[in-house]
C-alpha positions, 0 to 999 in steps of 0.5 A: 506655071513655075513660080521660080520664073521671074515675072519681070524677065524680058519686059521693059520698064514701060511694059511693067508699068502698063501691067501694074500701074492700074491708077494710070489705066483707070485715068485720073478722073475715074480714079478720083471718083472711085476713091470718093465712092470708097469713103462714101459707101463705107460711111453709108455702110457703117452708119447706125451699124453696131461696132467700135472705132479706133481700137488700138491693136498694136502697141509697137506700131500704135495703129488702130482698127474698127470693128463693125457688125457685132450684136450683143449676146452673139459671137460672130465669125469675122472678116478681116479686110486689109486695104490696098493703095500700094502700101503708101495710101488708103485707110480703114475708113475707106474700106468698110463698105462690105460691113452692112452686107456681112452684118446681114449675113451674121458676120462681123467686119474688122478693118485695120489701119497700118502705117504707110510707106515710106514712114514704115517699111513693107516688112513692118506693115506685114508685122502690123497686119499680123498683129491685127490678126493676133488681136482678133484671136486674143481679144475678139471675144470681148467684142463679139468676134469668134477667134475660131472663124477668122477669114482674112481678105484684102485688095491689091497691096492688101491682097499681098498682106493677106497672102502674108497672113496665109503662110507659115512661120509667124504665128507662134511668136504671137501666141497663135495657133497655126490655123488662126486664119481659117480661110482667105480671099485676096483680091488682085493680090501681089504674091511675087514682089519681084516686079516692085523694084522696077515700078514707080511705087518703089519710090516709097516701098524701097524694095530690092530683089532680096527683100522683094523675095523675102516678103513675097507670099510665093516664097514663104513656107506653106505646108498647111492649106485651107480654103481660099478664093483668089479674086481678080477683075477681068479688066484688071492690070495684066500683072495682077491677073497674072499674079493670081493665075500663077499663085492659085495653083501653087496654093493648091486648095483654092479657087481662081475667080476672074470677075467679068466686067470688073477691074482693079478698083470696082471688083471689091465694091461688089462686096456690098451686094450679097448676090454678086459673084465675089460675095457668094464666094466670100459667104461660101468660105464662111459656110465652109467654116460652119461645116468644119465646126459641126 
């Protein structure tokens, strides 16, 4: 698949909406129920779990992150998870549901907030999540986090933001090594933003074709490759499935994981159980990092 091919070419606005409007596909009742479950499962996951809430990570943006699953006297590898919501919704409190599972596997979890659109531009959100990764590198040891073993993941818009931490060209400005992100697992990622200007979400994202290309992981420099899993639900929106299918071979050092019986919203909830496909894949990435350091 040639990423230079425009994924919107020949598609009507209605066809694009069907491909990318996963909230419409889920229906209002199921969507509302899943959003409640995100918060309830996250609350349950961190209840009694060692960690620290609301740590400022970015002076310029004023945003904060939570650290979960650390242990005194240990330096743990860390999963940085970036929430979805088409850059206009979501919060760190809704997306910590994997923290207890990872804690049991000796892995800490970091969940950052970022300023939502339209208050912030997508470009500013990218800057903020990169600043969150930089915080883990520069300050993680103070919180029991291993800066040498950072894996970044995220869902939907968070998958896009994950992609923007995987590429090159931003690390040096933040005082980071080129390999600060050692592995990645975007879920239902948006790697080519050219469809966005024609979607309803552009009422807040406010992208044109030029900015959509500039902010697309698919068009960023990426000479360095590292292990990655590109996960998507079998029943996800067609646009999201196609995005992962197109980007994974372009990345070249990663696995495409299409999860049967899962859709855009429930595939990430499988991270609560260590025996699901997505959890095994994520834990496999951390196992790879252990091998690299031995």
